[in-house]
C-alpha atoms as a printed R data frame, in Angstrom:
    type eleno elety resid chain resno       x       y       z
1   ATOM     1    CA   MET     A     1 102.349  50.660 174.983
2   ATOM     2    CA   LYS     A     2 102.271  52.894 171.921
3   ATOM     3    CA   GLN     A     3 101.359  56.504 172.407
4   ATOM     4    CA   LYS     A     4  98.456  57.604 170.232
5   ATOM     5    CA   ARG     A     5  99.338  60.069 167.507
6   ATOM     6    CA   ASN     A     6  97.517  63.374 167.543
7   ATOM     7    CA   VAL     A     7  95.479  63.509 164.369
8   ATOM     8    CA   SER     A     8  94.895  66.968 162.880
9   ATOM     9    CA   TYR     A     9  91.692  67.436 160.935
10  ATOM    10    CA   ALA     A    10  92.403  71.064 160.029
11  ATOM    11    CA   LYS     A    11  93.386  70.165 156.464
12  ATOM    12    CA   TYR     A    12  89.916  68.731 155.817
13  ATOM    13    CA   GLY     A    13  88.396  72.040 156.842
14  ATOM    14    CA   TYR     A    14  90.599  73.826 154.324
15  ATOM    15    CA   ILE     A    15  89.685  71.320 151.630
16  ATOM    16    CA   PHE     A    16  85.945  71.699 152.206
17  ATOM    17    CA   SER     A    17  86.191  75.513 152.217
18  ATOM    18    CA   LEU     A    18  88.289  75.555 149.017
19  ATOM    19    CA   PRO     A    19  85.296  75.528 146.572
20  ATOM    20    CA   PHE     A    20  83.804  78.603 148.273
21  ATOM    21    CA   ILE     A    21  87.149  80.408 148.258
22  ATOM    22    CA   ILE     A    22  87.624  79.716 144.537
23  ATOM    23    CA   VAL     A    23  84.085  80.808 143.609
24  ATOM    24    CA   PHE     A    24  84.348  83.923 145.808
25  ATOM    25    CA   ALA     A    25  87.718  84.881 144.314
26  ATOM    26    CA   ILE     A    26  86.472  84.511 140.727
27  ATOM    27    CA   PHE     A    27  82.967  85.968 140.968
28  ATOM    28    CA   SER     A    28  83.300  88.484 143.844
29  ATOM    29    CA   LEU     A    29  86.870  89.427 144.763
30  ATOM    30    CA   TYR     A    30  88.157  89.805 141.189
31  ATOM    31    CA   PRO     A    31  85.199  91.992 140.012
32  ATOM    32    CA   ILE     A    32  85.585  94.220 143.096
33  ATOM    33    CA   ILE     A    33  89.305  94.733 142.478
34  ATOM    34    CA   TYR     A    34  88.722  95.189 138.739
35  ATOM    35    CA   THR     A    35  86.013  97.790 139.394
36  ATOM    36    CA   GLY     A    36  88.308  99.669 141.741
37  ATOM    37    CA   VAL     A    37  91.068  99.702 139.123
38  ATOM    38    CA   ILE     A    38  89.031 100.903 136.125
39  ATOM    39    CA   GLY     A    39  87.704 103.794 138.219
40  ATOM    40    CA   PHE     A    40  91.140 105.380 137.701
41  ATOM    41    CA   THR     A    41  91.245 104.781 133.927
42  ATOM    42    CA   ASP     A    42  89.692 106.042 130.675
43  ATOM    43    CA   TYR     A    43  87.898 102.720 130.027
44  ATOM    44    CA   LYS     A    44  84.755 103.389 127.941
45  ATOM    45    CA   GLY     A    45  82.474 101.532 125.574
46  ATOM    46    CA   LEU     A    46  81.792  97.982 124.527
47  ATOM    47    CA   GLY     A    47  84.536  96.138 122.707
48  ATOM    48    CA   THR     A    48  87.301  98.323 124.121
49  ATOM    49    CA   THR     A    49  90.494  96.297 124.362
50  ATOM    50    CA   THR     A    50  92.921  98.958 125.540
51  ATOM    51    CA   TRP     A    51  92.660 101.483 128.337
52  ATOM    52    CA   HIS     A    52  95.079 103.681 130.212
53  ATOM    53    CA   PHE     A    53  95.404 105.123 133.674
54  ATOM    54    CA   LEU     A    54  94.510 108.814 133.819
55  ATOM    55    CA   ASP     A    55  97.119 111.481 134.449
56  ATOM    56    CA   GLU     A    56  94.726 112.849 137.065
57  ATOM    57    CA   PRO     A    57  93.887 109.632 138.984
58  ATOM    58    CA   PHE     A    58  90.780 110.975 140.731
59  ATOM    59    CA   LYS     A    59  89.283 112.732 137.698
60  ATOM    60    CA   ASN     A    60  86.390 110.236 137.376
61  ATOM    61    CA   PHE     A    61  85.571 110.530 141.068
62  ATOM    62    CA   VAL     A    62  85.542 114.337 140.920
63  ATOM    63    CA   THR     A    63  83.352 114.219 137.808
64  ATOM    64    CA   ILE     A    64  80.854 111.920 139.516
65  ATOM    65    CA   LEU     A    65  80.734 113.998 142.700
66  ATOM    66    CA   ASN     A    66  80.088 117.124 140.606
67  ATOM    67    CA   ASN     A    67  77.389 115.374 138.575
68  ATOM    68    CA   GLY     A    68  73.941 116.746 139.432
69  ATOM    69    CA   SER     A    69  72.204 113.465 138.590
70  ATOM    70    CA   PHE     A    70  74.464 111.541 140.958
71  ATOM    71    CA   ARG     A    71  73.832 113.985 143.799
72  ATOM    72    CA   GLN     A    72  70.093 113.732 143.125
73  ATOM    73    CA   ALA     A    73  70.340 109.923 143.064
74  ATOM    74    CA   LEU     A    74  72.243 109.951 146.366
75  ATOM    75    CA   LYS     A    75  69.595 112.193 147.933
76  ATOM    76    CA   ASN     A    76  66.771 109.970 146.608
77  ATOM    77    CA   THR     A    77  68.512 106.847 147.901
78  ATOM    78    CA   PHE     A    78  68.794 108.208 151.440
79  ATOM    79    CA   ILE     A    79  65.208 109.494 151.452
80  ATOM    80    CA   ILE     A    80  63.696 106.220 150.176
81  ATOM    81    CA   TRP     A    81  65.939 104.125 152.429
82  ATOM    82    CA   THR     A    82  65.007 106.146 155.525
83  ATOM    83    CA   LEU     A    83  61.293 105.975 154.703
84  ATOM    84    CA   ASN     A    84  61.374 102.165 154.495
85  ATOM    85    CA   PHE     A    85  64.189 101.324 156.914
86  ATOM    86    CA   ILE     A    86  62.736 102.826 160.104
87  ATOM    87    CA   PRO     A    87  59.203 101.331 159.696
88  ATOM    88    CA   GLN     A    88  60.763  98.014 158.648
89  ATOM    89    CA   ILE     A    89  62.834  97.690 161.835
90  ATOM    90    CA   LEU     A    90  59.995  98.878 164.075
91  ATOM    91    CA   MET     A    91  57.456  96.492 162.495
92  ATOM    92    CA   ALA     A    92  59.918  93.582 162.654
93  ATOM    93    CA   LEU     A    93  60.624  94.255 166.349
94  ATOM    94    CA   LEU     A    94  56.894  94.540 167.098
95  ATOM    95    CA   LEU     A    95  56.098  91.243 165.368
96  ATOM    96    CA   THR     A    96  59.109  89.593 167.013
97  ATOM    97    CA   ALA     A    97  57.847  90.644 170.449
98  ATOM    98    CA   TRP     A    98  54.381  89.340 169.547
99  ATOM    99    CA   PHE     A    99  55.533  85.953 168.255
100 ATOM   100    CA   THR     A   100  58.059  85.276 171.031
101 ATOM   101    CA   SER     A   101  55.985  86.485 173.987
102 ATOM   102    CA   ARG     A   102  55.573  83.748 176.606
103 ATOM   103    CA   ARG     A   103  52.368  85.372 177.829
104 ATOM   104    CA   ASN     A   104  50.562  85.624 174.481
105 ATOM   105    CA   LYS     A   105  49.526  82.206 173.249
106 ATOM   106    CA   VAL     A   106  49.385  83.023 169.532
107 ATOM   107    CA   ARG     A   107  47.792  80.304 167.433
108 ATOM   108    CA   GLY     A   108  48.966  79.644 163.907
109 ATOM   109    CA   LYS     A   109  52.380  81.259 164.347
110 ATOM   110    CA   GLY     A   110  53.780  79.296 161.405
111 ATOM   111    CA   PHE     A   111  50.992  80.486 159.113
112 ATOM   112    CA   PHE     A   112  51.499  84.130 160.051
113 ATOM   113    CA   LYS     A   113  55.268  83.873 159.603
114 ATOM   114    CA   VAL     A   114  54.834  82.448 156.114
115 ATOM   115    CA   LEU     A   115  52.245  85.125 155.320
116 ATOM   116    CA   PHE     A   116  54.524  87.971 156.431
117 ATOM   117    CA   TYR     A   117  57.531  86.485 154.634
118 ATOM   118    CA   MET     A   118  55.623  85.860 151.386
119 ATOM   119    CA   PRO     A   119  56.342  89.267 149.727
120 ATOM   120    CA   ASN     A   120  60.062  88.541 149.953
121 ATOM   121    CA   ILE     A   121  59.835  85.523 147.625
122 ATOM   122    CA   ILE     A   122  57.834  87.289 144.911
123 ATOM   123    CA   THR     A   123  59.985  88.530 142.045
124 ATOM   124    CA   ALA     A   124  60.657  92.254 141.844
125 ATOM   125    CA   ALA     A   125  59.270  92.383 138.293
126 ATOM   126    CA   SER     A   126  55.935  90.937 139.441
127 ATOM   127    CA   ILE     A   127  55.723  93.394 142.353
128 ATOM   128    CA   ALA     A   128  56.549  96.342 140.088
129 ATOM   129    CA   ILE     A   129  53.761  95.369 137.663
130 ATOM   130    CA   LEU     A   130  51.347  94.784 140.557
131 ATOM   131    CA   PHE     A   131  51.867  98.195 142.146
132 ATOM   132    CA   TYR     A   132  51.877  99.977 138.800
133 ATOM   133    CA   ALA     A   133  48.435  98.453 138.174
134 ATOM   134    CA   LEU     A   134  47.217  99.290 141.700
135 ATOM   135    CA   PHE     A   135  48.082 102.987 141.303
136 ATOM   136    CA   SER     A   136  47.196 103.266 137.613
137 ATOM   137    CA   TYR     A   137  45.311 106.293 136.280
138 ATOM   138    CA   PRO     A   138  42.465 107.018 135.701
139 ATOM   139    CA   VAL     A   139  41.100 103.552 136.544
140 ATOM   140    CA   GLY     A   140  42.853 101.564 139.227
141 ATOM   141    CA   PRO     A   141  42.043  99.723 142.480
142 ATOM   142    CA   VAL     A   142  43.476 102.459 144.728
143 ATOM   143    CA   ASN     A   143  41.642 105.272 142.945
144 ATOM   144    CA   SER     A   144  38.424 103.243 142.897
145 ATOM   145    CA   LEU     A   145  38.572 102.530 146.655
146 ATOM   146    CA   LEU     A   146  39.383 106.129 147.573
147 ATOM   147    CA   MET     A   147  36.517 107.425 145.428
148 ATOM   148    CA   GLN     A   148  34.142 104.784 146.795
149 ATOM   149    CA   PHE     A   149  34.846 105.854 150.394
150 ATOM   150    CA   GLY     A   150  34.537 109.527 149.460
151 ATOM   151    CA   ILE     A   151  38.148 110.381 150.268
152 ATOM   152    CA   ILE     A   152  38.741 111.881 146.808
153 ATOM   153    CA   ASP     A   153  36.314 113.344 144.255
154 ATOM   154    CA   LYS     A   154  38.225 112.462 141.094
155 ATOM   155    CA   PRO     A   155  41.058 110.067 140.169
156 ATOM   156    CA   VAL     A   156  44.546 111.062 141.258
157 ATOM   157    CA   TYR     A   157  47.572 110.410 139.073
158 ATOM   158    CA   PHE     A   158  49.808 109.182 141.900
159 ATOM   159    CA   LEU     A   159  52.802 108.365 139.734
160 ATOM   160    CA   VAL     A   160  53.423 111.907 138.457
161 ATOM   161    CA   SER     A   161  54.070 113.253 141.958
162 ATOM   162    CA   LYS     A   162  57.651 113.042 143.221
163 ATOM   163    CA   ALA     A   163  56.586 112.613 146.842
164 ATOM   164    CA   ASN     A   164  54.016 109.931 145.983
165 ATOM   165    CA   ALA     A   165  56.462 108.021 143.782
166 ATOM   166    CA   ARG     A   166  59.132 107.974 146.512
167 ATOM   167    CA   ALA     A   167  56.588 106.981 149.145
168 ATOM   168    CA   ILE     A   168  55.282 104.101 147.008
169 ATOM   169    CA   VAL     A   169  58.806 102.794 146.298
170 ATOM   170    CA   ALA     A   170  59.658 103.070 150.014
171 ATOM   171    CA   PHE     A   171  56.465 101.199 150.935
172 ATOM   172    CA   ILE     A   172  57.255  98.424 148.444
173 ATOM   173    CA   GLN     A   173  60.742  98.031 149.933
174 ATOM   174    CA   PHE     A   174  59.261  97.956 153.446
175 ATOM   175    CA   TRP     A   175  56.555  95.461 152.442
176 ATOM   176    CA   MET     A   176  59.066  93.147 150.772
177 ATOM   177    CA   TRP     A   177  61.627  93.018 153.584
178 ATOM   178    CA   TYR     A   178  59.970  93.426 156.981
179 ATOM   179    CA   GLY     A   179  59.027  89.714 157.057
180 ATOM   180    CA   TYR     A   180  62.623  88.656 156.391
181 ATOM   181    CA   THR     A   181  63.875  90.983 159.134
182 ATOM   182    CA   MET     A   182  61.231  89.625 161.510
183 ATOM   183    CA   LEU     A   183  62.349  86.015 160.935
184 ATOM   184    CA   ILE     A   184  65.992  86.882 161.613
185 ATOM   185    CA   LEU     A   185  65.104  88.650 164.862
186 ATOM   186    CA   THR     A   186  62.748  85.844 165.900
187 ATOM   187    CA   SER     A   187  65.549  83.318 165.381
188 ATOM   188    CA   GLY     A   188  67.799  85.458 167.567
189 ATOM   189    CA   VAL     A   189  65.221  85.549 170.386
190 ATOM   190    CA   MET     A   190  64.852  81.761 170.249
191 ATOM   191    CA   GLY     A   191  68.581  81.508 170.953
192 ATOM   192    CA   ILE     A   192  68.306  83.409 174.255
193 ATOM   193    CA   ASN     A   193  68.483  81.217 177.358
194 ATOM   194    CA   PRO     A   194  64.835  80.580 178.451
195 ATOM   195    CA   GLU     A   195  65.922  80.524 182.105
196 ATOM   196    CA   ILE     A   196  66.395  84.294 181.905
197 ATOM   197    CA   TYR     A   197  62.741  84.720 180.950
198 ATOM   198    CA   GLU     A   198  61.626  82.301 183.653
199 ATOM   199    CA   ALA     A   199  63.532  84.306 186.274
200 ATOM   200    CA   ALA     A   200  61.977  87.522 184.948
201 ATOM   201    CA   GLU     A   201  58.476  86.031 185.221
202 ATOM   202    CA   ILE     A   202  59.147  84.993 188.820
203 ATOM   203    CA   ASP     A   203  60.274  88.547 189.582
204 ATOM   204    CA   GLY     A   204  56.993  89.841 188.142
205 ATOM   205    CA   THR     A   205  58.318  91.827 185.178
206 ATOM   206    CA   SER     A   206  55.793  92.993 182.570
207 ATOM   207    CA   GLY     A   207  55.943  92.096 178.904
208 ATOM   208    CA   ILE     A   208  57.265  95.539 177.949
209 ATOM   209    CA   GLN     A   209  59.964  95.396 180.637
210 ATOM   210    CA   THR     A   210  60.963  91.906 179.491
211 ATOM   211    CA   PHE     A   211  61.294  93.067 175.892
212 ATOM   212    CA   PHE     A   212  63.316  96.220 176.595
213 ATOM   213    CA   TYR     A   213  65.514  94.952 179.443
214 ATOM   214    CA   ILE     A   214  66.034  91.306 178.449
215 ATOM   215    CA   THR     A   215  65.207  90.685 174.792
216 ATOM   216    CA   LEU     A   216  66.771  93.768 173.193
217 ATOM   217    CA   PRO     A   217  70.099  93.657 175.119
218 ATOM   218    CA   ASN     A   218  70.514  89.966 174.259
219 ATOM   219    CA   LEU     A   219  69.607  90.677 170.617
220 ATOM   220    CA   LYS     A   220  72.349  93.261 170.148
221 ATOM   221    CA   THR     A   221  74.528  91.076 167.899
222 ATOM   222    CA   ILE     A   222  71.615  89.910 165.732
223 ATOM   223    CA   LEU     A   223  70.215  93.445 165.629
224 ATOM   224    CA   LEU     A   224  73.589  94.747 164.450
225 ATOM   225    CA   TYR     A   225  73.581  92.162 161.653
226 ATOM   226    CA   VAL     A   226  70.049  93.202 160.641
227 ATOM   227    CA   LEU     A   227  70.934  96.903 160.692
228 ATOM   228    CA   ILE     A   228  74.086  96.398 158.611
229 ATOM   229    CA   THR     A   229  72.445  94.153 155.996
230 ATOM   230    CA   SER     A   230  69.348  96.376 155.789
231 ATOM   231    CA   MET     A   231  71.524  99.430 155.321
232 ATOM   232    CA   ILE     A   232  73.638  97.790 152.613
233 ATOM   233    CA   GLY     A   233  70.551  96.491 150.805
234 ATOM   234    CA   GLY     A   234  68.739  99.818 151.139
235 ATOM   235    CA   LEU     A   235  71.617 101.915 149.822
236 ATOM   236    CA   ASN     A   236  72.042  99.477 146.915
237 ATOM   237    CA   MET     A   237  68.344  99.242 145.989
238 ATOM   238    CA   PHE     A   238  67.961  98.785 142.261
239 ATOM   239    CA   ASP     A   239  65.227  96.453 141.071
240 ATOM   240    CA   ILE     A   240  62.057  98.212 142.301
241 ATOM   241    CA   PRO     A   241  63.132 101.806 141.395
242 ATOM   242    CA   LYS     A   242  64.320 100.572 137.990
243 ATOM   243    CA   LEU     A   243  61.392  98.295 137.115
244 ATOM   244    CA   PHE     A   244  58.607 100.311 138.731
245 ATOM   245    CA   MET     A   245  59.288 103.900 137.668
246 ATOM   246    CA   GLN     A   246  62.511 103.786 135.611
247 ATOM   247    CA   GLY     A   247  63.841 106.465 137.978
248 ATOM   248    CA   GLY     A   248  60.953 108.871 137.291
249 ATOM   249    CA   PRO     A   249  59.123 111.090 137.572
250 ATOM   250    CA   ASP     A   250  61.776 113.740 137.007
251 ATOM   251    CA   ASN     A   251  64.482 111.487 138.535
252 ATOM   252    CA   SER     A   252  62.643 111.427 141.888
253 ATOM   253    CA   THR     A   253  63.136 107.643 142.250
254 ATOM   254    CA   LEU     A   254  66.562 107.523 140.599
255 ATOM   255    CA   THR     A   255  68.820 105.690 143.064
256 ATOM   256    CA   THR     A   256  72.592 105.428 142.966
257 ATOM   257    CA   SER     A   257  72.444 101.831 141.701
258 ATOM   258    CA   VAL     A   258  70.141 102.861 138.845
259 ATOM   259    CA   PHE     A   259  72.472 105.796 138.101
260 ATOM   260    CA   ILE     A   260  75.464 103.424 137.976
261 ATOM   261    CA   TYR     A   261  73.553 101.061 135.670
262 ATOM   262    CA   ASN     A   262  72.629 103.938 133.360
263 ATOM   263    CA   GLN     A   263  76.234 105.131 133.229
264 ATOM   264    CA   ALA     A   264  77.531 101.693 132.344
265 ATOM   265    CA   PHE     A   265  74.852 100.142 130.126
266 ATOM   266    CA   SER     A   266  72.060 102.523 129.069
267 ATOM   267    CA   GLY     A   267  73.711 104.023 126.021
268 ATOM   268    CA   SER     A   268  76.569 105.800 127.805
269 ATOM   269    CA   TYR     A   269  78.930 102.841 128.357
270 ATOM   270    CA   LEU     A   270  81.067 104.971 130.674
271 ATOM   271    CA   TYR     A   271  82.491 102.042 132.588
272 ATOM   272    CA   ASN     A   272  85.145 104.177 134.283
273 ATOM   273    CA   ARG     A   273  82.612 106.617 135.731
274 ATOM   274    CA   ALA     A   274  80.257 103.810 136.723
275 ATOM   275    CA   ALA     A   275  83.160 102.163 138.554
276 ATOM   276    CA   ALA     A   276  84.023 105.451 140.270
277 ATOM   277    CA   ALA     A   277  80.408 105.882 141.422
278 ATOM   278    CA   SER     A   278  80.436 102.295 142.728
279 ATOM   279    CA   MET     A   279  83.581 102.933 144.750
280 ATOM   280    CA   ILE     A   280  82.101 106.152 146.182
281 ATOM   281    CA   MET     A   281  79.061 104.175 147.356
282 ATOM   282    CA   PHE     A   282  81.389 101.521 148.780
283 ATOM   283    CA   VAL     A   283  83.152 104.166 150.881
284 ATOM   284    CA   ILE     A   284  79.820 105.674 152.049
285 ATOM   285    CA   ILE     A   285  78.497 102.242 153.075
286 ATOM   286    CA   ALA     A   286  81.780 101.420 154.839
287 ATOM   287    CA   ILE     A   287  81.594 104.682 156.831
288 ATOM   288    CA   PHE     A   288  77.980 104.080 157.864
289 ATOM   289    CA   SER     A   289  78.809 100.477 158.795
290 ATOM   290    CA   GLY     A   290  81.683 101.695 160.970
291 ATOM   291    CA   ILE     A   291  79.354 104.153 162.706
292 ATOM   292    CA   LEU     A   292  76.831 101.384 163.381
293 ATOM   293    CA   PHE     A   293  79.537  99.090 164.758
294 ATOM   294    CA   TYR     A   294  80.712 101.897 167.040
295 ATOM   295    CA   VAL     A   295  77.217 102.776 168.272
296 ATOM   296    CA   MET     A   296  76.229  99.122 168.831
297 ATOM   297    CA   ARG     A   297  79.491  98.087 170.503
298 ATOM   298    CA   ASP     A   298  79.341  96.227 173.817
299 ATOM   299    CA   LYS     A   299  80.246  98.976 176.286
300 ATOM   300    CA   SER     A   300  80.333  96.641 179.284
301 ATOM   301    CA   GLU     A   301  82.881  94.392 177.557
302 ATOM   302    CA   ILE     A   302  85.012  97.440 176.735
303 ATOM   303    CA   GLU     A   303  84.909  98.532 180.372
304 ATOM   304    CA   ILE     A   304  85.958  95.042 181.481
305 ATOM   305    CA   LYS     A   305  88.949  95.136 179.105
306 ATOM   306    CA   LYS     A   306  89.915  98.612 180.320
307 ATOM   307    CA   GLU     A   307  89.677  97.447 183.929
308 ATOM   308    CA   ALA     A   308  91.855  94.426 183.127
309 ATOM   309    CA   LYS     A   309  94.464  96.716 181.525
310 ATOM   310    CA   ARG     A   310  94.423  99.032 184.544
311 ATOM   311    CA   ALA     A   311  94.840  96.042 186.882
312 ATOM   312    CA   LYS     A   312  97.747  94.758 184.794
313 ATOM   313    CA   LYS     A   313  99.466  98.160 184.879
314 ATOM   314    CA   GLU     A   314  98.950  98.336 188.633
315 ATOM   315    CA   ARG     A   315 100.527  94.884 189.088
316 ATOM   316    CA   MET     A   316 103.473  95.889 186.919
317 ATOM   317    CA   ARG     A   317 103.907  99.090 188.959
318 ATOM   318    CA   LEU     A   318 103.889  97.152 192.239
319 ATOM   319    CA   LEU     A   319 106.445  94.654 190.902
320 ATOM   320    CA   GLU     A   320 108.713  97.509 189.797
321 ATOM   321    CA   GLU     A   321 108.436  99.120 193.243
322 ATOM   322    CA   GLN     A   322 109.277  95.799 194.930
323 ATOM   323    CA   GLU     A   323 112.301  95.306 192.675
324 ATOM   324    CA   ALA     A   324 113.450  98.866 193.348
325 ATOM   325    CA   ALA     A   325 113.064  98.345 197.131
326 ATOM   326    CA   GLN     A   326 115.222  95.210 197.011
């Protein structure tokens, strides 16, 4: 009787993943490497065919770090990101708890999910025009409502105030992305074993206890993904600050991505400095991502591994003592 040959299907996996690898290498990996390289060169202007590495390799990076506009853009980016990131996560968690609660029989969950996700599918240009019209001066819906309810006596020019401009941009970012974050977290909750919730109900736990002691610990991996992607997207925000206020007023909504765009394409064509600024942001994002990974690590799993190592060392020590005794 012939023995069956073991058939390996691994090659088919490599073949199917080949198109992605090729596209990623051409449109993502190569531009990243190229950007990193020209950050150390004198590459400037359109139509430039020759460029050289600088005698002082980090000159562009030092110039960017000493640039007042870049420091202002970095400050604005962190302020706007913080103002939209914290409410976004809190609102997404609140809605996730509401939609996935076994006690609350919410009708029309699908409708509400679509409604909350809707801002995410509207183009940034449309949203920028919409909010510019809402806060327009002297006649605009927001001014009209505030005057109608007696909150203000005369129209307010919201878009000339630095604080107002940042707050509006942060609100737009929050409004656009909290629905997406909510759907990701809701999907994560649906993947938790329902028997855990059934056992909790039998034990008489409240909804708040269930959320904090069952849902959140089991959502740690999904929550880490949401935090990382939200942080990367927030620190790279470009479209709304650029289309809504063009970085104004007085550079109060100028973000690092808008600064990089201006360096590279808005008349300056300083590709080397734009590349250096991009690499600085890459390092900052990598550091923050590392901090998040460290904070969100599974401490119980680490303790188990440490215990296993200690047990292994103890076994090795006992074996050595036995060998020495013999």
